[in-house]
C-alpha positions as CSV (number, residue, x, y, z in Angstrom):
1,M,-59.3,-34.6,17.3
2,T,-60.5,-35.5,13.8
3,T,-58.1,-35.8,10.6
4,D,-59.0,-35.8,7.4
5,W,-57.3,-39.1,6.1
6,H,-58.0,-38.1,2.5
7,K,-55.4,-35.8,2.5
8,H,-52.7,-38.0,3.7
9,S,-50.7,-40.5,2.2
10,A,-47.2,-42.4,2.3
11,P,-44.2,-40.0,1.5
12,S,-43.2,-40.4,-1.8
13,I,-39.4,-41.2,-2.5
14,A,-38.9,-37.4,-2.9
15,E,-40.5,-36.5,0.4
16,F,-38.6,-39.5,1.9
17,E,-35.4,-37.8,0.7
18,A,-36.2,-34.7,2.2
19,I,-36.8,-36.7,5.5
20,A,-33.4,-38.4,5.2
21,A,-31.8,-34.8,4.5
22,T,-33.4,-33.6,7.6
23,A,-32.2,-36.6,9.6
24,F,-28.8,-36.4,8.3
25,K,-28.4,-32.3,9.0
26,K,-29.4,-33.3,12.5
27,L,-26.4,-35.7,13.2
28,P,-23.5,-34.4,14.9
29,A,-21.4,-32.3,12.9
30,A,-18.1,-34.1,13.5
31,F,-20.0,-37.4,12.2
32,R,-21.3,-35.9,9.3
33,D,-18.1,-34.4,8.3
34,M,-16.3,-37.7,8.0
35,T,-18.9,-39.1,5.7
36,N,-17.3,-37.0,2.7
37,D,-18.2,-38.6,-0.5
38,V,-20.8,-41.0,0.8
39,L,-24.1,-40.9,-1.3
40,I,-27.3,-41.4,0.6
41,R,-30.1,-42.7,-1.9
42,V,-33.7,-43.8,-1.4
43,E,-35.2,-46.6,-3.2
44,D,-38.6,-48.4,-2.8
45,F,-36.9,-51.8,-2.0
46,P,-33.7,-53.6,-2.4
47,T,-32.6,-55.5,-5.4
48,D,-33.2,-59.2,-5.5
49,E,-29.4,-59.4,-6.1
50,V,-28.8,-57.7,-2.6
51,L,-31.5,-59.9,-1.0
52,D,-30.1,-62.9,-2.3
53,S,-26.4,-62.0,-1.5
54,L,-27.6,-61.4,2.2
55,G,-29.6,-64.3,2.6
56,I,-32.9,-62.1,3.2
57,D,-35.9,-63.8,2.0
58,S,-38.5,-61.0,2.0
59,P,-37.9,-57.6,0.3
60,F,-39.4,-56.1,3.7
61,G,-36.4,-57.5,5.6
62,L,-33.8,-54.8,5.0
63,L,-34.4,-51.1,6.0
64,G,-31.1,-49.9,4.6
65,L,-27.7,-50.8,3.3
66,Y,-24.2,-49.7,3.3
67,Q,-22.5,-50.3,-0.1
68,G,-18.7,-50.0,-0.3
69,V,-15.5,-51.0,1.7
70,D,-15.7,-49.7,5.3
71,L,-12.9,-47.4,6.3
72,T,-11.3,-50.0,8.2
73,R,-10.6,-52.2,5.6
74,Q,-9.9,-49.5,2.8
75,S,-6.4,-48.9,1.4
76,V,-5.2,-46.0,-0.6
77,L,-3.6,-48.4,-2.9
78,D,-6.9,-50.2,-3.7
79,P,-9.2,-48.0,-5.9
80,S,-13.0,-48.3,-5.3
81,A,-14.6,-49.6,-8.0
82,L,-18.1,-48.3,-6.9
83,P,-19.0,-45.2,-4.9
84,E,-19.5,-45.3,-1.2
85,M,-23.2,-45.4,-0.9
86,I,-26.2,-46.0,1.6
87,F,-29.6,-46.9,0.5
88,L,-32.7,-46.3,2.5
89,Y,-35.4,-48.6,1.5
90,R,-38.7,-46.3,1.7
91,R,-41.4,-49.4,1.7
92,P,-39.6,-51.7,4.3
93,I,-38.9,-48.7,6.4
94,L,-42.7,-47.4,6.1
95,D,-43.8,-50.8,6.9
96,Y,-41.7,-51.0,9.9
97,W,-43.0,-47.7,11.2
98,A,-46.7,-48.9,10.5
99,E,-45.8,-51.7,13.0
100,H,-44.1,-49.8,15.8
101,D,-44.5,-47.1,17.9
102,E,-41.7,-44.8,16.4
103,R,-41.6,-41.7,14.6
104,L,-40.8,-42.0,11.0
105,G,-38.1,-39.3,11.5
106,D,-36.4,-41.3,14.2
107,I,-36.3,-44.5,12.4
108,V,-34.7,-43.1,9.2
109,T,-32.2,-41.4,11.7
110,H,-31.7,-45.1,13.2
111,V,-31.2,-46.7,10.0
112,L,-28.6,-43.9,8.5
113,V,-26.6,-44.0,11.9
114,H,-26.4,-47.7,11.8
115,E,-25.4,-47.7,7.9
116,I,-22.9,-44.8,8.3
117,G,-21.6,-46.7,11.6
118,H,-20.6,-49.7,9.2
119,H,-19.0,-47.2,6.9
120,F,-16.7,-46.0,9.9
121,G,-16.4,-49.7,11.6
122,L,-18.1,-48.3,14.4
123,S,-19.6,-50.6,17.6
124,D,-23.0,-50.6,18.6
125,A,-22.3,-48.4,21.6
126,D,-20.8,-45.7,19.2
127,M,-23.7,-45.7,17.2
128,A,-26.2,-45.5,20.2
129,R,-24.1,-42.6,21.6
130,I,-24.4,-40.7,18.2
131,E,-28.4,-41.3,18.2
132,S,-28.7,-40.0,21.5
133,D,-26.5,-37.0,20.6
134,T,-29.1,-37.0,17.8
135,A,-32.2,-37.0,19.7
136,G,-34.0,-34.0,21.0
C-alpha cells in the first residue's frame, strides 16, 4: 500500500482540538460530568514561565498541564483567581507520538485523563482504570 505523503501534515491546533474533543467525549460519562467548568486548551508549547516553575529545561518535556487548585485542596471560602484549565501541548505530544508506537488519539486521551486526574486528586490506579474503560 502506498500513501501519497504530499497530502499529509501534522494536525493543526484546530484539528488537535477536535482530537481532544473526541477523546474527551469517549471518557466515561461520570468522569466527564465531574469536570464541570474545567476548560481544555491546546497550545503549541508551554510558556517559559511554566517550564521554569516546573524545572523543565526542554519545551518538549511537558505534554500537558492542569492549572488550578485540585478538588482535594479547594475550599468554598477561597475563590479561584484563575479558571480551572487543562493545557494540551501539541508539539510535544506530536514529538512523543513520532517516537513511540502509539496512536495519537490514545496519547491525547492519556494526557487528558492524567491532567483531569490531577484536578480530582486521583491515584495512578484510578487513572489507569479510567483509561482502560475508555479503550476500545
